[in-house]
N, C-alpha and C positions, 0 to 999 in steps of 0.2 A: 634146295638151292636151285634157282632157275638160271640156266645158261642161255645167254643171248648170242646169236650167231651174226657175223658180219659177212656180207657177200663181197667177194673180191674176184677180180679177173686175173688169172695167172696164165701166162703164155709159156707153154712147154714145147720142147723139141718133140717132133712126132714119135720118135723112138721111146722117149721117156713117158709120154702119155700112154702109149700102147702098153709098156711095161707096167705102169701104174694100174691100168685097167685090168690087166691079167692078174696082178697081185691082189687087187681088190676082190676079184671074183674068187680067187683061191683062198683068201683069208676071210671071206664073207664080211668084208668091210667096205666102206665107201672110199672113193678117191680122196674126198675131203678129209676123212679121218686119217688116212695114210699121210697126207701132206701135213696135217696138224701135228701128228706124232713126229714126223721128220723135223719139222721146224722147232718143235719143243725140245727135241733131243739136241739139235744144233745149238740152240740158245743155252741149254744146260752145259754143253761142252765149253761154250764161250765164257760162261760164268765161272766154270772151274779153272779155265786158263787165266782169267783175270785175277782170281783168288791166288793162284800159284805165283803170278807175277808180283802181286802185292806181298806175299810171304817172302819172296826172294829179293825184294827191292833193296835190302840192306847188304846183300852179298856183294863182294868185290867183283868188278868186271875184269875180264882177261882180254888182252889184245889178241887178235886172230893170229898174228905172227908168233906170239908166245905159245899158243895152243899147238900150232904146227911144229914148232921147235921141240916142244915136249913130246909130241907124238913121234917125231923122228928119233928122239933120244930113247924112247921106250920101244923102238922097233915096230911101231904101228903104221909107219909110212915107208 
């Protein structure tokens, strides 16, 4: 399977760029590979969050005040 790459300009804070460059050297990877991995991981987390929201959509909602009152009653506040 052939992978096509897309060029993009990304503006990083100088400290982040420096850290990425060091990490790339230490891991024998490219900055692009590190960024791709980080973005892919973030999108996976977003997908998991959306799935959790969907699973819990039918659960009843609680008022914030009720949660605080319950925490006080149980001695958590």
